[in-house]
C-alpha positions in Angstrom: 10.0 -32.2 -9.1 12.7 -34.8 -9.5 11.3 -36.1 -12.8 11.0 -32.6 -14.3 13.0 -31.9 -17.5 14.4 -28.6 -18.8 11.9 -28.6 -21.6 9.1 -28.4 -19.1 10.4 -25.3 -17.4 9.8 -22.8 -20.1 11.4 -19.4 -20.7 11.1 -15.9 -19.1 12.5 -12.6 -20.4 13.2 -11.5 -16.8 12.9 -13.0 -13.3 13.1 -11.0 -10.1 13.4 -12.8 -6.8 13.0 -11.1 -3.5 12.4 -12.3 0.1 8.8 -13.2 -0.3 7.9 -12.4 -3.9 9.1 -13.8 -7.3 8.1 -12.0 -10.5 8.5 -13.6 -13.9 8.1 -11.5 -17.0 7.1 -13.6 -20.0 9.0 -14.0 -23.2 7.1 -12.6 -26.2 6.8 -16.1 -27.6 4.7 -17.3 -24.7 1.9 -14.6 -25.1 -0.4 -17.1 -26.8 0.0 -19.6 -23.9 -0.7 -16.8 -21.4 -3.9 -15.9 -23.3 -5.0 -19.5 -23.3 -4.4 -19.7 -19.5 -6.3 -16.5 -18.9 -9.3 -18.0 -20.9 -9.1 -21.1 -18.8 -9.1 -19.1 -15.6 -12.0 -17.0 -16.7 -14.0 -20.2 -17.4 -13.1 -21.5 -13.8 -14.2 -18.1 -12.5 -17.6 -18.4 -14.2 -18.1 -21.9 -12.7 -17.2 -21.2 -9.1 -19.5 -20.3 -6.3 -16.8 -19.6 -3.7 -16.1 -16.0 -2.8 -12.5 -17.0 -1.9 -12.0 -18.7 -5.3 -13.5 -15.8 -7.1 -11.1 -13.3 -5.4 -8.1 -15.5 -6.0 -9.0 -16.3 -9.6 -9.6 -12.6 -10.4 -6.3 -11.7 -8.8 -4.5 -14.3 -10.9 -6.2 -13.1 -14.1 -5.2 -9.6 -13.3 -1.6 -10.6 -12.8 -1.4 -12.6 -16.0 -3.2 -9.8 -17.9 -0.5 -7.3 -16.9 -2.9 -5.5 -14.6 -0.4 -5.3 -11.8 1.9 -2.5 -10.9 4.9 -2.6 -8.6 5.7 0.6 -6.7 9.1 0.6 -5.0 9.3 3.0 -2.0 12.6 4.0 -0.4 13.6 6.3 2.5 16.5 7.2 4.7 14.9 6.0 7.9 12.3 3.4 9.0 9.9 6.1 10.2 10.1 7.9 6.8 9.7 4.7 4.9 6.5 3.8 6.9 5.1 7.3 6.2 5.8 7.0 2.5 4.3 3.5 2.3 1.1 4.8 4.0 1.0 7.8 1.5 1.4 5.4 -1.4 -1.3 3.1 -0.1 -3.6 6.1 0.4 -2.9 7.3 -3.2 -3.6 3.8 -4.5 -6.9 3.6 -2.7 -7.9 7.1 -3.9 -7.1 6.0 -7.4 -9.2 2.8 -7.1 -12.1 4.9 -5.6 -11.9 7.4 -8.5 -12.0 4.6 -11.1 -14.9 2.9 -9.3 -17.0 6.0 -8.4 -15.9 8.6 -10.9 -14.4 12.0 -10.4 -15.4 15.7 -11.0 -13.2 18.7 -11.5 -12.2 20.5 -8.3 -12.4 24.1 -7.3 -16.1 24.5 -8.0 -15.6 23.8 -11.8 -18.3 21.1 -11.7 -20.8 23.7 -10.5 -19.8 26.1 -13.2 -20.4 23.6 -16.0 
């Protein structure tokens, strides 16, 4: 770290720092470098036998590919905040299940068609 130079740091369009998360949004000029890094990670993913490494590499590829959404939840009280967080988590899981398993129209419409 002590021998690092400013040129090695790179650029970001936006950086958001919170208590336990730092999010960097890339500058448009670095898109090619990000694509090269994604290709490198995909190669590592194909070569690994570790379940843990597979999970972490897939997670990293998704983050670099822009496959990550941040949902901010606010509330007036802690109890209300916890309830809203649980509802968001439930909605997220329902969405993932629908993408994975598929969906049908409700109200008996699937039987009609």
